[in-house]
C-alpha positions in Angstrom: 87.7 131.9 133.8 84.2 134.0 132.9 82.6 131.9 131.2 80.2 129.3 129.7 81.5 126.3 128.4 80.2 127.8 125.2 80.3 131.9 126.2 81.7 134.3 128.0 80.6 134.5 131.3 78.0 136.5 132.0 75.7 137.4 135.0 74.9 140.6 137.2 75.2 138.3 140.4 78.9 139.0 140.0 79.2 141.3 142.0 77.3 143.5 144.7 77.3 147.2 145.2 79.0 149.7 146.6 82.6 151.4 146.8 85.5 152.1 144.9 89.1 152.9 145.1 89.4 155.7 142.1 92.9 156.4 140.8 92.1 160.5 141.2 93.0 163.2 138.9 94.2 161.9 136.1 92.0 159.2 135.2 90.1 158.1 131.8 87.5 160.4 131.9 84.0 159.8 131.8 80.9 159.8 128.8 81.6 162.7 126.6 84.8 160.8 125.6 87.8 162.3 125.9 90.1 160.1 127.6 93.1 162.6 129.9 96.6 160.6 130.7 96.9 158.0 134.3 98.8 160.1 136.5 102.1 159.0 136.6 103.8 156.4 139.4 106.9 157.2 141.6 110.1 157.3 139.8 111.6 154.2 138.6 108.3 152.5 138.5 107.5 152.8 135.1 108.1 150.1 132.8 108.1 147.5 135.8 105.7 145.8 135.1 105.5 142.1 133.7 105.7 141.0 130.2 103.4 138.1 130.4 100.7 137.6 127.6 98.5 135.2 128.5 95.5 134.0 126.2 92.6 131.5 126.3 92.0 129.2 123.8 88.7 127.5 124.0 88.2 123.4 122.7 84.9 124.5 121.7 86.1 126.8 119.5 86.9 124.2 116.8 83.5 123.8 116.1 81.2 126.3 114.3 84.0 129.3 115.6 86.3 127.0 113.5 89.3 128.7 115.4 92.2 126.3 115.6 95.6 126.0 117.2 97.0 127.0 113.1 95.1 130.2 113.4 96.9 131.6 116.7 100.2 131.1 114.9 98.8 132.4 111.2 97.4 135.4 113.0 100.8 135.9 114.3 99.3 135.9 117.9 102.0 132.5 118.9 104.7 135.3 118.3 103.6 137.4 120.7 101.9 134.9 123.1 104.0 133.9 126.4 101.6 131.1 127.5 98.0 129.6 126.3 95.4 129.1 128.8 93.7 126.1 127.7 90.0 125.9 128.5 88.3 124.2 130.1 88.9 121.2 131.5 85.7 120.1 134.0 85.9 119.6 137.5 83.4 116.7 138.3 83.6 114.6 141.7 85.9 116.3 143.6 88.4 115.2 140.9 89.8 117.0 137.7 88.1 115.5 134.6 88.9 115.8 130.4 86.4 118.5 128.8 85.7 117.1 125.5 87.8 114.3 124.4 86.9 114.3 120.8 88.1 117.9 120.3 91.2 117.7 122.8 93.0 114.2 122.0 90.5 112.8 119.1 90.0 114.8 116.0 91.8 114.2 113.1 93.1 117.9 111.5 94.2 117.8 107.5 97.2 118.7 106.0 95.7 122.2 105.5 94.4 122.5 108.7 97.0 121.6 110.8 99.8 123.6 112.4 102.8 122.5 110.4 100.8 121.3 107.4 101.3 117.6 108.2 97.9 115.6 108.3 97.0 113.4 111.3 97.4 109.5 111.0 94.6 107.5 111.5 96.4 105.5 113.9 98.7 108.0 115.8 99.0 108.0 119.4 97.6 111.6 119.9 95.6 113.4 117.6 92.9 116.6 118.5 94.3 120.0 119.8 96.6 118.8 122.3 98.9 117.7 119.4 98.4 120.5 117.2 99.7 122.6 120.6 102.5 120.3 120.4 103.4 121.4 117.5 102.7 124.5 118.0 105.2 124.8 121.0 107.8 123.0 118.3 107.7 126.3 116.8 107.9 128.8 119.6 110.0 126.7 122.0 109.5 129.5 124.6 105.6 129.0 124.7 104.4 127.8 127.9 100.8 126.1 128.0 98.2 125.7 131.2 95.0 123.8 131.1 93.0 125.9 132.6 89.7 123.7 134.9 86.6 125.1 135.7 84.9 128.0 133.7 81.3 129.7 134.0 79.8 126.1 133.4 82.6 123.6 135.2 83.5 125.0 138.4 80.1 123.5 140.3 82.8 120.2 141.1 85.3 122.6 143.1 83.2 122.8 146.8 83.5 119.1 146.7 87.2 118.9 145.5 87.8 121.5 148.2 86.7 118.8 150.6 89.4 117.0 149.6 92.1 119.3 148.3 95.1 116.7 148.1 92.9 114.4 146.5 92.3 116.9 143.9 95.1 118.0 143.2 96.7 114.3 142.7 94.2 113.6 140.3 94.8 116.7 138.0 98.2 116.1 138.6 97.7 112.7 137.4 95.8 114.1 134.3 97.8 117.2 133.4 100.6 114.9 133.5 99.1 112.0 131.6 102.1 110.3 129.3 100.7 110.9 126.0 100.6 114.6 126.4 102.8 115.4 129.8 105.4 117.3 127.4 102.6 119.5 125.9 101.4 121.6 129.1 103.6 123.2 131.5 101.1 124.2 134.3 97.4 124.3 135.9 94.8 127.0 135.7 91.9 127.5 138.1 88.9 129.1 137.3 86.6 128.5 139.7 83.4 131.3 139.7 83.0 131.7 142.8 84.5 129.9 146.2 82.0 130.9 149.0 79.7 132.4 146.4 77.3 131.9 143.3 78.3 131.8 139.6 76.0 129.0 137.7 75.4 127.8 141.3 76.2 128.8 144.4 79.0 127.4 146.7 79.0 127.5 150.2 82.3 126.6 150.9 84.4 128.7 154.2 86.2 131.4 153.1 90.2 129.0 153.8 88.4 126.4 151.2 90.3 128.2 148.1 93.7 128.7 149.7 94.1 125.1 151.1 93.0 124.0 147.4 95.7 126.2 146.0 97.8 125.5 148.4 97.6 121.4 147.7 98.1 122.4 144.0 101.3 124.1 145.0 102.2 121.2 146.4 101.6 118.8 144.3 102.7 120.3 140.8 106.3 121.4 142.9 107.6 124.4 140.6 105.1 123.8 137.4 103.2 127.0 137.2 100.2 127.5 138.6 97.6 130.4 138.0 94.1 130.9 138.6 91.4 133.6 137.3 89.2 135.0 140.0 86.3 137.4 140.3 86.6 140.9 139.7 84.2 142.3 142.6 85.9 145.4 144.6 82.3 146.1 146.4 82.3 145.7 150.4 81.2 142.0 150.6 81.5 141.0 147.2 83.1 138.3 145.8 86.8 138.7 146.6 86.1 139.0 150.4 84.1 135.4 150.0 87.9 133.8 149.7 90.8 134.1 150.9 92.7 135.5 148.2 95.5 137.3 150.1 96.3 134.1 151.5 96.5 132.1 148.6 98.5 134.3 146.9 101.7 132.7 148.1 100.9 129.6 146.2 100.1 131.1 142.7 102.3 132.2 140.2 99.9 134.7 139.1 96.2 135.6 138.9 93.6 136.5 136.6 91.0 138.9 137.6 88.5 138.8 135.1 88.1 142.8 134.6 85.1 142.7 132.1 81.6 141.5 132.2 80.8 144.4 135.0 77.7 145.8 133.0 75.5 143.6 129.8 72.3 143.3 128.5 71.2 140.9 131.4 70.4 144.6 132.4 67.8 144.2 129.5 66.3 147.5 129.9 69.7 149.1 130.7 71.0 151.2 131.5 73.8 151.1 129.0 77.0 150.9 130.7 81.0 149.7 129.1 81.6 145.8 129.7 85.2 146.4 130.8 85.7 150.2 131.9 89.2 150.6 133.1 88.2 153.3 135.8 85.1 154.7 137.4 83.1 157.6 135.4 80.2 160.5 135.9 77.2 158.1 135.4 78.8 154.4 136.7 75.3 152.4 137.1 77.7 150.9 140.4 80.6 152.1 141.9 83.4 150.0 142.2 82.5 147.9 138.8 85.8 149.2 137.0 89.1 147.5 136.7 90.5 150.1 138.6 88.7 149.4 141.4 89.7 145.7 141.2 93.4 145.7 141.1 93.4 148.3 143.9 91.2 146.0 146.1 93.3 143.7 145.4 96.6 145.3 146.0 94.9 146.7 149.2 94.7 143.2 150.0 98.2 142.2 150.1 98.0 140.8 146.8 101.4 141.6 144.8 100.8 144.0 141.8 103.0 141.7 140.0 101.0 138.7 140.8 98.0 140.3 139.2 97.5 140.1 135.2 95.2 143.0 133.9 92.5 141.4 131.6 91.5 142.1 128.3 88.3 141.2 126.5 88.1 140.2 123.2 84.4 141.2 122.6 81.9 143.1 122.8 78.3 142.9 124.7 75.2 145.2 123.6 71.5 146.2 123.7 69.0 146.8 121.4 66.2 149.3 121.2 68.7 152.2 122.4 68.3 155.7 121.1 71.0 157.5 123.3 74.8 157.1 122.0 76.4 157.7 125.3 76.6 155.6 127.5 73.1 155.5 130.2 70.7 155.0 127.9 67.4 153.1 127.9 67.2 149.7 125.5 64.7 146.5 125.1 66.6 143.7 125.2 69.9 142.2 124.0 71.3 142.7 120.7 71.4 140.2 118.6 75.0 138.5 118.4 76.2 135.7 116.3 76.5 132.8 118.6 74.9 134.3 121.7 72.3 137.3 122.5 74.0 139.9 123.7 77.6 139.8 123.1 79.7 139.3 120.0 83.4 139.4 119.0 85.6 142.4 118.1 86.3 140.7 114.7 83.0 141.4 114.2 81.7 144.4 115.6 84.7 146.2 114.5 82.6 146.2 111.3 79.4 145.4 112.0 79.0 148.4 114.6 82.2 150.8 114.6 83.0 152.5 117.8 81.0 156.2 118.1 82.8 157.3 121.3 85.1 156.0 124.2 84.2 156.4 128.1 86.5 155.5 131.3 89.3 154.0 129.3 87.1 151.7 126.4 85.6 152.3 123.9 81.2 152.7 122.5 79.5 151.9 119.7 75.6 153.5 119.1 74.2 152.2 115.2 71.3 152.2 114.7 69.5 151.4 117.7 72.3 148.8 118.9 74.7 150.1 121.3 77.8 148.2 122.0 81.0 148.0 124.1 84.3 146.9 123.5 87.9 147.4 123.4 90.2 148.7 120.5 93.9 148.6 119.7 93.8 152.4 121.0 91.8 151.9 124.2 94.1 148.7 124.6 97.1 150.8 124.2 95.8 153.0 127.4 95.7 150.0 129.4 98.8 149.1 128.9 99.7 152.4 130.1 97.6 151.6 133.4 99.1 148.5 133.2 102.7 149.2 133.2 101.8 152.4 135.5 100.9 149.8 138.1 104.0 147.4 138.0 101.5 144.4 137.0 102.6 140.9 136.1 101.3 141.0 131.9 97.9 140.9 130.4 95.3 138.0 129.7 93.1 137.8 127.1 89.6 136.3 126.8 89.7 134.4 124.0 92.1 134.3 121.1 89.4 133.9 118.6 87.3 137.1 119.2 90.3 138.9 117.4 91.0 139.8 113.6 92.6 137.1 111.6 95.8 139.4 111.6 95.8 140.0 115.5 95.2 143.3 115.6 94.4 143.3 119.2 97.2 141.6 120.5 99.2 143.5 118.5 98.0 146.5 120.9 98.7 144.6 123.4 102.3 144.1 122.1 
C-alpha cells in the first residue's frame, strides 16, 4: 500500500491541492496541542463500526528489521488481529508474481525462530514466511491472511494487467491458490499506486480500468476476500478522482484508504506538519490532507462507511534543522532514520524523541533540532473513537514491525 518495498510510501505527488470536508465543531483542535472530542453521530450509530484489525506484514522485514512471523505471536499482536496482509507480491507482465521467493517459501527457520518452536527440515515442502504463517493460523484459527500485490515499488505492472483483467485475475488466483500454500491465504489485496495517476511511475489507465480489474478479481475469487489499499487524496481532481472507486466498491470486501504520509520531509525545508492528521487544523499546509477529509470524500462518492478502514501508521516522519516546537516550522532536510532518512519506527521514536504535543488528533515531537510526527497509544485511542463514530469497518496498520515488542500500539487499537 504506500510503500516502497523497503519503506513506507512517500511522495508529495501523492496528493494535489484544495478543498476539505471538515467535521465541524468538536473536531480535534489546532497546533496548540489540546484536542476536543469529536461530535457524536446520530443516536444508534455509536459502536456500529466493524471490528476488523488488519495488520501488514512485510516480507522484507525478515532481513535488516529481524521481524518474523513469530514476533506477531510473541508481541501479543496475533491475539488482536483479525487479518494479516502479507506484502508484497509483484505485478509484472500483466500478471501476479512472487515477490521474494526466498523470504516467502525458502528461508529455513530454526526452532527458536519458529512460531511453534519446531525447526524446519531440509526436505519439507514449504518453508519461509508462508510456512510460519500457516503455523500462526493453527494457533489462531480465526485469523485470516491475504496476499497483497503491488505497493509503491511494484505498482508499475497494473496498467498492463488492466488491459486483460480476466487474464490478470486468473494469474493471481493460480498463484494465491497454489496447492503448496492454498491453505495459508484467504484472499487477495490489491495495492495499485495509483490507477490513472502517478506514484513511483505514472499510469494512464482510464477511470474504468480499476473497476474492471477489481470486478474480474471478484469473479475469479468468488467468496474469498478481495480488498484494496487506495489513495487518500481528498482534493478536487486528485488521486481519488482518477479511478472509479465508488463503482468498484461493490466488488471489494473493504478499502484501506492510506490515511498517512500526507506530509513529510520530501519537502526538505518544511513546513513541518504531521504526516497523519485526523482532521484539519489552523495552519495546515494544504487543506484536505487529513483522514477526515479522505473519509468524507469517499463516503460522499457513495462508498459505504462499513467498507472503509481507518489507516494507522506505526512509524513517524521527521525533519532536522528545526527550532520551532509547534507545527509549521522551517527545516533543513529530513531527520536521520534507522533505515531511511525522514522516517523511523514508533518503537524507536517513543524513546529517541518523545512526544511534546498534539495537533489534529496526532502527536508531534521536538527534540534538539529534530521534529517528528507519529501516533501514540493516546492519539490512536482518539482515532478509534472517530472510527466508531463514523461507522467505519475497522482499522488497518502499516506495518506490524514498527510497534513495540509488547505491542502497545495495537493494544490501543483494540
